[in-house]
C-alpha positions in Angstrom: 120.7 108.6 70.3 119.8 110.2 73.0 117.0 110.9 76.2 116.4 113.6 77.6 114.5 113.1 81.4 113.0 116.6 82.9 112.9 116.4 86.5 113.9 112.9 87.5 113.5 111.8 91.0 114.2 109.4 93.5 111.8 108.5 96.0 113.5 106.0 98.1 117.2 107.9 98.7 119.9 106.4 101.3 122.6 108.7 102.0 124.2 108.0 105.1 125.7 110.8 106.8 129.7 111.9 107.6 132.3 110.9 104.8 129.3 108.2 103.2 127.4 111.1 102.9 129.9 113.6 100.8 130.8 110.2 98.4 127.5 109.4 97.8 125.2 112.3 97.8 126.8 114.0 95.0 125.9 111.1 93.0 122.6 110.7 93.3 122.1 114.9 92.8 124.3 115.0 89.5 121.7 112.4 88.4 118.2 113.6 90.0 116.8 117.1 90.0 114.8 115.4 93.9 115.3 113.0 95.9 113.0 111.4 98.6 115.9 110.8 101.8 115.2 108.0 104.3 115.8 108.6 107.9 116.7 105.4 109.6 120.0 106.8 110.9 122.0 106.8 114.4 120.3 108.5 116.2 116.6 108.2 113.8 115.9 111.5 112.5 112.9 112.2 114.9 112.8 116.1 115.1 112.2 119.0 113.0 115.7 120.5 114.6 117.2 117.2 113.2 115.3 117.3 110.5 117.4 120.9 109.6 120.4 119.6 110.1 120.2 116.5 108.5 119.2 119.0 105.4 121.7 121.3 105.4 124.4 118.4 105.7 123.1 117.6 102.2 122.9 121.0 100.8 126.4 121.2 101.9 127.6 117.7 100.4 125.7 118.7 97.1 126.5 122.2 96.9 126.8 123.4 93.4 124.7 120.9 91.5 121.0 121.2 91.3 119.5 119.3 93.5 116.4 119.4 96.7 116.4 116.6 99.4 113.3 116.0 100.1 113.3 115.5 103.8 111.5 112.5 106.1 111.0 111.7 109.6 111.6 108.2 111.3 107.6 107.2 112.8 107.0 107.6 116.5 103.2 107.1 117.8 103.4 109.2 119.6 103.7 112.4 117.6 101.4 114.7 117.5 99.3 117.2 115.8 100.8 120.5 117.0 103.9 118.8 117.3 103.5 117.3 113.4 101.6 120.9 112.2 104.8 122.6 113.5 107.4 119.9 111.7 105.1 120.4 108.3 106.4 123.1 106.0 110.2 121.1 106.2 109.4 117.7 105.1 107.7 115.5 102.7 106.4 112.6 104.0 106.9 110.2 107.6 109.1 107.0 107.7 108.1 103.8 109.4 110.1 101.1 110.0 108.8 97.7 111.5 111.5 97.4 114.2 114.3 95.6 113.7 113.3 94.7 110.3 115.6 96.6 108.5 119.6 98.8 108.6 119.2 101.1 111.9 115.7 100.4 112.5 115.7 99.2 116.2 113.5 101.9 117.6 110.9 101.1 114.5 107.1 100.4 115.6 106.6 96.9 117.5 102.5 97.1 118.0 100.7 97.3 114.3 97.9 97.4 116.2 94.9 100.5 114.7 94.0 102.1 117.8 98.1 102.3 118.7 98.8 104.0 115.6 95.3 106.1 115.2 95.8 109.1 116.9 99.7 109.9 114.6 97.9 108.5 111.0 95.4 110.5 111.7 96.3 113.9 112.8 99.2 112.9 109.4 96.0 112.4 107.3 94.2 116.1 108.2 97.9 117.5 107.6 98.3 115.6 104.4 101.4 113.8 104.9 102.2 110.9 103.0 103.1 107.8 105.0 106.2 105.9 103.3 106.0 102.4 105.0 108.7 98.9 105.0 106.4 96.9 104.8 107.8 93.1 106.2 107.0 90.9 109.2 109.4 89.0 111.7 108.2 86.0 109.2 110.5 83.5 106.8 112.7 86.7 104.9 110.7 85.4 101.6 107.4 85.7 103.2 107.9 89.1 105.0 106.4 91.1 102.6 103.4 88.8 100.9 102.8 89.1 105.2 102.8 92.6 105.8 99.7 92.7 103.1 97.2 92.4 105.5 98.5 95.1 107.8 98.7 97.9 104.8 94.7 96.4 103.3 93.7 97.8 107.3 95.8 101.0 107.3 94.3 102.1 103.6 90.8 100.9 105.0 90.6 102.6 108.3 92.8 105.8 106.9 91.0 106.6 103.7 92.6 110.0 103.2 96.1 108.8 103.8 98.6 109.0 101.3 100.1 105.4 102.1 103.3 104.3 99.8 104.2 101.0 99.9 108.3 101.2 99.6 110.4 98.8 97.7 107.6 96.5 96.5 108.7 92.9 96.0 106.0 90.7 95.4 103.4 89.5 92.8 100.5 90.2 95.9 102.1 93.8 97.0 101.2 94.8 93.3 97.5 93.6 93.7 96.6 95.5 97.3 98.5 98.4 95.5 95.8 98.2 92.8 92.5 96.9 95.1 93.4 100.8 97.2 92.6 104.0 95.5 95.6 105.7 98.9 97.9 102.6 98.1 100.9 104.0 95.9 104.5 102.5 96.1 107.7 102.4 94.6 109.8 100.1 92.9 113.8 100.0 92.9 116.0 99.4 89.7 117.5 95.9 91.4 113.8 94.8 91.8 113.5 94.9 88.3 116.9 93.6 87.8 117.4 90.4 89.8 115.7 87.7 91.4 116.6 85.2 94.4 118.3 83.6 91.6 120.8 85.5 90.6 122.0 86.8 95.1 122.2 83.4 96.0 121.8 81.0 92.9 125.1 80.3 92.5 128.2 81.9 94.6 127.2 84.5 97.1 126.9 87.4 95.4 127.0 90.6 98.8 126.6 93.9 97.1 123.7 92.4 95.4 122.0 91.2 98.7 119.3 93.6 100.0 116.3 94.0 102.6 113.3 92.5 100.9 115.5 90.5 99.4 114.5 89.4 95.7 111.8 87.6 95.0 111.0 85.1 92.1 110.7 85.4 88.5 106.3 86.5 88.6 106.9 88.5 91.5 109.8 90.1 88.9 107.0 90.1 86.1 104.1 91.8 88.1 106.7 94.1 88.8 107.8 95.0 85.3 104.8 95.1 83.9 103.4 98.1 86.2 107.1 99.7 86.5 107.0 99.2 81.7 104.1 100.4 81.5 103.8 103.6 84.5 100.8 102.6 85.9 100.4 106.3 88.1 100.3 104.2 91.4 103.8 103.0 91.2 106.9 105.4 90.9 110.8 104.7 90.7 112.6 104.4 94.3 115.7 103.3 94.3 116.4 102.0 97.8 120.5 103.2 96.7 121.7 101.6 100.0 125.6 102.3 100.3 127.8 100.1 102.7 131.3 99.8 102.7 133.0 96.5 101.4 134.0 95.8 104.5 130.4 95.7 105.8 129.3 93.7 102.6 132.5 91.4 101.9 132.0 90.1 105.4 130.7 87.3 107.5 127.0 89.4 108.9 126.7 91.0 105.0 124.7 94.6 105.2 122.0 94.5 103.5 121.8 96.9 100.9 122.4 97.7 96.8 124.3 100.8 95.6 122.6 102.2 92.6 122.5 105.8 92.8 125.5 106.1 89.9 124.1 103.5 87.5 120.3 104.1 88.3 119.1 106.2 85.2 121.4 104.5 82.8 120.4 100.7 83.4 116.9 101.9 83.9 117.2 103.7 80.3 118.6 100.2 79.1 115.7 98.2 80.7 112.9 100.1 79.3 114.4 100.2 76.3 114.7 96.8 76.1 110.9 95.9 77.2 110.3 98.6 74.0 108.9 101.3 76.3 111.0 103.9 76.8 108.5 106.3 76.2 107.9 105.3 79.6 111.0 106.8 81.5 109.7 110.0 81.8 106.1 108.9 83.9 108.2 106.5 86.0 110.6 108.5 87.3 109.1 111.8 87.6 105.9 112.5 86.4 103.9 110.3 88.4 105.8 111.3 91.9 105.1 115.1 91.5 101.8 113.7 90.5 101.1 111.7 94.1 103.1 113.6 96.5 101.8 117.3 94.7 105.4 118.4 94.7 107.3 120.5 91.7 110.8 119.7 91.9 113.7 121.9 90.9 114.1 121.9 86.9 116.5 120.2 86.0 117.3 118.4 81.8 119.0 114.9 82.7 120.3 114.0 79.7 121.4 109.9 78.1 123.6 109.0 75.9 122.9 105.6 73.9 127.3 105.0 74.6 129.0 101.7 75.7 130.5 103.0 79.1 131.4 100.3 82.0 130.7 100.8 85.6 133.6 101.5 87.9 134.4 98.6 90.2 133.8 100.9 93.1 133.0 105.1 94.2 135.2 105.6 97.5 135.2 102.6 99.2 131.7 101.5 97.7 131.1 98.7 95.5 127.9 99.9 93.1 125.7 97.8 91.1 126.7 96.5 87.8 130.6 96.9 88.8 132.8 96.7 86.2 130.2 95.6 84.0 129.0 97.1 80.6 125.9 99.1 80.5 124.5 100.5 77.0 123.7 104.0 78.4 125.1 106.7 80.4 124.5 109.6 81.6 125.6 112.9 79.8 127.0 114.8 82.6 128.3 117.8 80.4 124.7 118.6 79.4 122.6 118.1 82.7 121.1 121.9 83.5 
């Protein structure tokens, strides 16, 4: 059995930099035609020159592969209309991080008053620049996303012409908000479709499944699966694949992030097939994102074969999700085009 996906895209991807970039970027580029690249490096990507330089490094790391990195800026409330108009041609979106809430987000936003954010968000609305948001508070870890939902709602009401992407949603409450507001959209990860918090800490701690936002309850996973499996027009695949070396994961102070880039499409095919909705995978991994972002990715066919394969224990010094396990589908790299 074979499945052909046309221009699959990853709408939330961490590629890091340096040696890590050179290790992980080709893995995404082999399976995807394009990806929204997150800007939380050290220092964060905040200028046009930094965007262009980072894109050049990504293109060098993926040379010979048909892949378009869709670049983002790290949100700063001081961005004005003139700056954004100048950088617009180089970016697909701007990513907002609450200060200190996830990896390399210490320079994020610490004031969510609409007055403080309005000048930049109004300029983004006029220029048609989507806003991507890591939507969590600093509250109790299981409640952080739910507590952020009222902020999403205020933003959606005040800036009705701004496309707001609720990144890597994990809760039933976020799904409900998504469906209430016309200008709210969402990415959903592979790992949040598969796991709950019980998979992470219900037995022995599994550090390579620890992520932020943390995996939630079965009823939350069910809500995510419902909209993903129907390929609801307001959701799209974003892996939030976030590589860390083993020394940062298998350690006290375990770094947050699940590395899914090399297994994303086979694992999604396995999950969608089990749900009896394999025909909806194309919309979830490409068509919806094209419509939401108004983009046309490079033409690329990725062929999946229903054939058992064992996921490598590691890629370089990074351990992937499903390491050492068998998946029912694999990417036929000989027939990608």
